[in-house]
C-alpha positions as CSV (number, residue, x, y, z in Angstrom):
1,X,-47.7,6.8,-6.2
2,X,-50.3,9.6,-6.1
3,X,-48.8,12.3,-8.3
4,X,-50.2,15.6,-8.0
5,X,-48.2,18.5,-10.2
6,X,-50.3,21.8,-10.3
7,X,-50.0,25.4,-10.9
8,X,-52.0,27.1,-8.1
9,X,-53.2,30.6,-6.9
10,X,-51.9,31.6,-3.4
11,X,-51.1,34.9,-2.0
12,X,-47.7,34.4,-0.3
13,X,-44.7,31.6,-0.2
14,X,-46.0,30.6,3.5
15,X,-49.3,29.8,2.1
16,X,-47.8,27.5,-0.6
17,X,-45.7,25.9,2.4
18,X,-49.1,25.5,4.3
19,X,-50.6,23.8,1.4
20,X,-48.0,21.6,0.8
21,X,-48.2,20.2,4.0
22,X,-51.7,19.7,4.3
23,X,-52.0,17.7,1.0
24,X,-49.0,15.8,2.7
25,X,-51.4,14.8,5.6
26,X,-54.1,14.0,3.6
27,X,-52.7,11.9,0.8
28,X,-50.8,8.9,0.7
29,X,-47.8,8.0,-1.2
30,X,-47.4,11.7,-2.3
31,X,-45.3,13.4,-4.9
32,X,-46.5,16.8,-5.0
33,X,-45.3,19.6,-7.0
34,X,-46.9,23.2,-6.8
35,X,-46.1,26.4,-8.7
36,X,-47.2,29.9,-8.3
37,X,-46.1,33.2,-9.6
38,X,-46.7,36.2,-6.7
39,X,-45.2,39.4,-7.5
40,X,-44.0,38.7,-11.0
41,X,-42.1,36.2,-9.3
42,X,-42.4,32.5,-9.7
43,X,-41.9,29.9,-6.7
44,X,-42.1,26.1,-6.7
45,X,-42.6,23.8,-3.8
46,X,-42.0,19.9,-3.8
47,X,-43.3,17.5,-1.0
48,X,-42.7,13.7,-0.8
49,X,-44.3,11.0,1.5
50,X,-41.9,9.0,3.4
51,X,-42.4,6.3,1.3
52,X,-41.4,7.8,-1.6
53,X,-37.7,9.2,0.3
54,X,-37.3,5.3,1.0
55,X,-37.6,4.7,-2.7
56,X,-34.4,7.2,-3.3
57,X,-37.1,10.2,-4.6
58,X,-35.1,13.4,-3.0
59,X,-37.2,16.7,-2.9
60,X,-33.8,18.8,-2.8
61,X,-32.5,17.3,-6.2
62,X,-35.8,17.5,-7.8
63,X,-36.2,21.3,-7.0
64,X,-32.9,21.9,-8.3
65,X,-33.5,20.5,-11.6
66,X,-37.0,21.9,-12.4
67,X,-36.1,25.0,-10.7
68,X,-33.5,25.7,-13.8
69,X,-36.6,26.6,-15.9
70,X,-37.4,29.4,-14.0
71,X,-34.0,31.1,-14.1
72,X,-33.9,30.2,-10.3
73,X,-32.5,28.1,-7.5
74,X,-33.6,26.8,-4.0
75,X,-33.3,23.7,-1.8
76,X,-34.6,22.3,1.5
77,X,-34.9,18.8,3.1
78,X,-35.3,15.3,1.3
79,X,-38.9,15.7,1.8
80,X,-39.9,19.3,1.3
81,X,-37.9,21.6,-0.6
82,X,-38.6,25.5,-2.3
83,X,-37.6,27.3,-5.2
84,X,-37.5,31.0,-6.2
85,X,-37.0,32.3,-9.8
86,X,-36.9,35.4,-12.2
87,X,-38.6,33.7,-15.1
88,X,-42.3,33.3,-14.6
89,X,-42.7,32.3,-18.0
90,X,-40.6,29.2,-17.7
91,X,-43.3,27.8,-14.8
92,X,-45.3,25.7,-16.9
93,X,-42.2,23.9,-18.2
94,X,-40.9,23.4,-14.5
95,X,-44.4,21.7,-14.0
96,X,-43.8,19.4,-17.1
97,X,-40.6,18.5,-16.4
98,X,-41.5,17.5,-12.7
99,X,-43.9,15.1,-14.1
100,X,-41.4,13.6,-16.1
101,X,-38.9,12.9,-13.0
102,X,-41.3,10.5,-11.4
């Protein structure tokens, strides 16, 4: 499993999504969690390769678990999910928790 959990600087949510999809196309067996703060609002993105879905991982479940750290919520599909929140100070804790869920 290639684990990439990182805080990134992007200017909008669409760029975060685009980056997630680009990385999925480049890296096999990818467990990707990206976090950013845009206009004082934290955002999280979780992307999983198909091989990880077959092993039972689910991006929707992961995002629900880690978005609690940013006082937020979200959802999506089994391979890709996003969340927004109200607590940018919780972003680092959300990323740390994401690493523990692998």
